[in-house]
C-alpha positions in Angstrom: 14.4 -5.2 -3.8 12.5 -8.8 -2.1 9.2 -10.8 -2.1 6.0 -10.4 -0.4 4.2 -13.4 1.5 0.8 -12.5 1.4 -1.6 -13.2 4.9 -4.8 -12.3 5.3 -7.2 -13.4 8.8 -10.5 -12.4 9.3 -11.0 -10.9 12.6 -14.2 -11.4 14.2 -15.8 -9.9 17.3 -15.7 -6.6 19.1 -12.3 -5.7 18.0 -12.4 -2.2 17.8 -12.4 -1.9 21.6 -8.8 -3.0 21.9 -7.4 -0.7 20.0 -4.9 1.7 21.7 -4.0 3.8 18.1 -5.0 5.0 15.1 -3.8 7.3 12.4 -4.8 8.2 8.6 -3.1 6.8 5.5 -4.0 8.3 2.1 -2.9 6.0 -0.9 -3.7 6.1 -4.1 -2.2 4.3 -7.4 -0.2 5.5 -10.6 -0.4 2.1 -12.3 -3.1 -0.5 -11.0 -2.5 -2.8 -13.6 -1.8 -6.7 -12.0 2.0 -7.1 -13.8 2.9 -3.7 -11.9 1.5 -2.0 -9.5 2.6 1.5 -8.2 1.1 2.6 -5.0 1.4 6.0 -3.3 1.1 5.8 0.2 1.1 9.3 3.2 1.3 7.2 6.4 1.5 10.3 8.9 3.9 12.2 8.6 5.8 9.9 6.3 5.6 9.2 2.3 6.4 5.7 0.6 5.9 5.0 -3.0 5.7 1.0 -3.5 6.1 -1.0 -6.9 4.3 -4.7 -6.8 4.7 -7.7 -9.4 2.1 -9.8 -10.7 1.1 -12.6 -7.9 2.8 -16.2 -8.1 0.1 -19.1 -9.3 -1.2 -19.6 -5.6 -1.9 -16.0 -5.0 0.6 -16.0 -1.8 3.9 -14.0 -2.9 4.9 -11.4 -5.5 7.9 -9.1 -6.2 7.6 -5.7 -4.5 10.1 -2.9 -3.9 9.2 -0.3 -1.4 10.8 3.0 -0.2 10.3 6.3 2.0 10.2 9.5 -0.1 9.4 12.9 1.4 5.9 13.7 2.4 5.8 16.5 -0.3 6.7 13.9 -2.8 4.2 11.8 -2.2 1.5 14.5 -1.7 2.5 15.9 -4.9 2.6 12.4 -6.5 -1.1 11.9 -4.6 -2.6 14.3 -7.0 -2.3 12.7 -10.2 -3.2 9.2 -8.8 -6.0 7.1 -10.9 -9.3 7.7 -10.0 -10.7 6.0 -7.4 -13.5 3.5 -7.6 
């Protein structure tokens, strides 16, 4: 169990020419309520499940638990995720 520290940056300029690698990420949410977000993610050939709690008052940190799951499990769970907006 850990605490996630939120760090957000605004990148300006022509940064894309410096990219050396890209890959597709598929994700969905089993629960998107702020008190407990549950996310499924497929990142290249790995699957992950992540549970996040509600943010602190300043919005800079919150509880986070993430675990690798099989690619097949992740793909199956993506099929029952909430509809995307």
